[in-house]
N, C-alpha and C positions, 0 to 999 in steps of 0.2 A: 679710273679711279686714282685719288690721290692717297699715299700713304706715307708714313711717317715712322723715322727710326735713328737712333743714335747709336753708333758702335761701341760706346762707352758702357752699352747696358749688358755688352758680353763680359764685362771685366770681373762681375759680381762671380764670385765660384766658392759655394759653400763646402766645407770640408766635413760636418757632421750633420746627422739628421737620426732623431731617435725613432725607433718603429719597433712595436713588440717587444719593447723592453731590451733593445740592443742597439747599439750605435751602427748605423748601415752607411752604405754608399749614398750620397745624397741624389735628389730625383731630378732637381731644377738644374739640369746642366747647361753651360754656356752653348752648346751645340743646338742647343733649341733653335736660337735664333738663327744660326747658319740655315737649318732645314726651312724654315718659314722664309727666308730670303731669297732662297732658293725658290720656292714655289711662287712668290711675288714675281720674281724674274721671269719665270715659265709663263708669266701672263702679260708680260711686259710692262711691268709695274715697277720703276725705279724708286725707291722711297726717299724723301727729302729728310735732312737732317733738320731736327727741331730747333728752334730758336732757345735761348737761354733765358729763362725767367725767373731764376732764383725761386723762395720758398713763399713768394706772396701769394700765388695761386693754391697752394698747400693748404695754407694757412687758413682759407676759407671753409675748409671741412674738418682742418685737423688742429688740436690742441697746440698752442706755440711752444710750452715745456716739452712736449713729445716730441715735436720736428727738430728742438735744438738739441734734444737728449741724442737722436739718431745724427745729428750732423757732428757733433761732437764726441759720440762714443768712443771709437777708434783711437782718439789720441789719448782719451782719458784711460783706457784700458791699457795702454801701453807702459803707462806711469804706474802699473801694479807690479810688486816685486816678484810676485808668481803669478802666472797666467797661462791659458791654455793658447792655442792657436785662434780662437777665435773668441768675442764675447758671447757668453752663452749663460744664461740663467739659472740658479740652483735652487731658488725657493719663487714662490708664488701666493700673492695674499688674497685671502678672501674677499670677494664684494658681491653685494646682492643681487647686481643686474637689474635693477628697478628700471623698468622702461619709462617711467616718468621721469626720468634725469636725462639731460642730454649729454652730461659725462661725468666721469666719476671726480669725487674730489681732488685736489692738489696731491701730487706724490709727496709723502710726509719726508722719506729718508732722504738725505743729502748725497749717503755715500753710493759708489757705482754699483755695489751688489744688490742693495736693496732696490735701487732705481731699475736694474737688468729686470729683477722679477714684477715689476709694477708695468714697465712699457713695452716686455716681449712677453707675449702670451703663451708660448708654447716652446717646443724644443726643436722647432722646424725653422726658426729664424734667427740662426746665429749672426752675429755680424763681424766680417772680416775686413781688410784693407781698403777693399773697393766696393763694399757695400754700399755707402752712403752715397758716391759717385754715381754708380749703376741706377741706384732708386729715385735720384734726383732728375736724371736724364730720362729714366721710364715716365716718369710724372710729365716732364716737360715735353715729352712725346705726345701724352695724351692731350697736353694743354693747346700744342700747335694744331692737331687734330681737330679740338673743339674750333680754334679759331678759324680754321678753314672751312668749316659748317659755317661759322658766323658770318664768314665773307660771301656766303652763297653755296658751296659746294653740298651736293645731294648725298655722296657717298664718301666716307674716308677711312681708311685703317690705321690703327695705332698698334705697331709691333711694338708691345710695353714688357720688359722683363727689368727685374722683377714684376709677377703679378699684383695684383692690389686687392681683390676683393674681400680678403679675409682681414685687411687692416683696419681697424676700428678708428674713431676720432682721435685717440690716445693711446693704441695699443697694435704693436704688429704680431701677427700668427700666420702660420698656414702658407709659408715661405713669402709672405706678403709685408711690406714695411708703409708704403704709403698706398691710401687707395686710389689709383689711378682712375678708374672708373666714376666714384664720387668726385675726384677733381673736375673731370671732365665735364661731368653733369651741372655741376656747379658753374661752372664757365659758361654754359650754356644757357643759364638762365639769364646771362645779358642780355639776351635777345628774346628769349622765348619764355613765356608765361608758365607752361606746362612741358615738364620732361618726364620721359618714360624710360626705364632702365630695364631691361630684359636680360637677365643672367643666364646662361645656357652654360653649364659646367657640372661636371659631376657632383661637385660641393656645394653646398647653399652659401650666398654670398652674403654671410652673416656682418662683416664688416660695413657693406654698402646699406644693410637693412638698419642697423644702428644709426649709422650717420644721418639716413632721412625718417627715421621711424616717426618722428614727431611733426612732420611737415606734409603740407598736403599740396604742393607744387611740385613734388617728385613724386611719380608713382613707381615702387619697385617690385619688381616680380622676379622670382627666381625658380627656376626648373632644376632641380637636382635629387640625387639619389636619398632615399629614405634615412634620416639622420638618427632613427634609435640605435644603428649600430654602425654610424660610420661618420666620419668627421664632417663638420666640427660638433656633432652629437647632441649639443645645448640650443639649437637653434635650430630653423627651416621647417617648423611646423604649421599646419594650416590655420590655427586658431592664432596665429600673430600677425594682427590686421594693421598694426600701428598705434599710434596712441596719441591721445588729446587731438589736436588739429589734425594729426596724421590718420587718425582712424580710418580704416578702409581703404589705404594707401599704400596698404602692403599686402603682396600676394605670394605665398610658397606654395609651388606645386611638386610635393616630392614623389618619385618615381619608385616604385618596387626595385628592388636590388635585382639584375638580370635583365631591364627592361630594355627594349631597343627601338627601331625607328618608330613603330605603330605609337607606342607611348608617348615618344619623344614629339610628335606629329600632334598626336589630341592635346598636349599640353600646351604646345605652341597656339595651337587654335585656339584654346582658352584663355592664354595670355592675348593675343588679339584681341580679342571681345572686352577683355578689360583694358587695353589700351584705347581702344575706339571709345568706349563707355567715358574714358576719364579725358578724352577729347587732348589728347597728347598732341604736342607741335612739333617734337623731334624726339629722337629714340638714341640712346646709349646700348647697343649690343654687348654686352661683356661676353665673350666666347670663349669657351674652353675646350680642349679636345680631350679631356681625361675621361669622358664617357664613351670613348672609342675600345672597342672589346679588348685591346692590347694593352690598354694602359696599366703599367705596374702597381697602382695605387687604386684602379678604378674598378667599379663593382657593375657598371652599365655595358650593353653590348652593341652599340652602334658600330657600324661598319664607316668607313672614309666617304662613300658615298652618300649616306644620310646625311653627312653636313652640307653635301650640294642642296637635299630637300630643305634643310633648315635656311639655308641661305634664300632659297626660292619662296618661302613662305615669308620670310621678313622684307624681300624685296616689294611683296603684294601690300605691304604696311602701307606703302607709297609716302613715307614720311623721310624728311632728313635724316640719315643716319650715321653715327659715329661707332665703327668696331673697335673696341679696346680688346686686346689680346689676354686672356686669363690662362688657365693652367694647360695640361697637356704634356705627359711625360714618355710615352710612347715614340723615340725618338724617330724609329723608322717609318712612322705613320702619319707623322704630325704634318708634315709638307703636304700628304696627301689630302688630308683632311682640309687645310686650308685651300689647296687647289680646285677641290671639290665644292667649298662653299663659294668660293668667287665666281667660280664657272655660272652659277644660277644667280648670285645676289647681284653681281656688277654686270647686268644686263638691262637694257630700256624696256 
């Protein structure tokens, strides 16, 4: 199995994270990539360095002004006379969240503080010196992996950091700046008429849902913890089925907090039936390990070996599959999760 990763992805290092009303140590540590690289090495997989694509593939799913904002933010931030160690929003605008709109209207403020509140959706996405570089390399990793699938590979793994599935078309949130999963899925549309996305992460893939919510060529399925009292709170419910042409092409399968292997397997089997009914030609698996029982911000109870079962079930879909790395913050467990997944997924 081929894999892709760029070492620049480890440069991004958050300094601040707001949780339960106080600033705490960040959870998306650069060390995550080291543990996942070690797991790949134990399976004899040497990641390839992705090609440099620039922003063109990103603009297929993201608003150009949003991408330009991320690309230039650090330089602009450093022109402020008083500033903190990272660009961080301190105001958030109200927006109706209407599903019949592809994106929000243009951001009216021209000043950096107003734009921060528009484009950064919460206090988990501070932007530091290396954030954009790591974000771009992460997205390029997903694009290179998609191109490998387009060239005929059946299984490819994209080790993406920062993660992406919370990033909307014009807003960063939840440790995510650019939606790698959506960028990869859109890239695959160059060849495949119908793309399925299966998001297996403790958190709802709200950004991915928003990007494809009005489309019928991409099926989005998210298996995640019940969002009634868990991030991202406002999306991820079963009645969110898509809008307009996309009606019926979005499926949310929330799990009760404390759920483990049995509930996860049942949800994947439901997802499998939906993918077959959709007649998907290719699969993008957004894979997070924050469903592990030891995850510091998790509420599900999977063991590392359960990710092997997930890998086996996805293997049985018998589709060309691109695996995009999403969350997972239990540093001492994520390598074992990926290892278990690969043992069952990467077999003939």
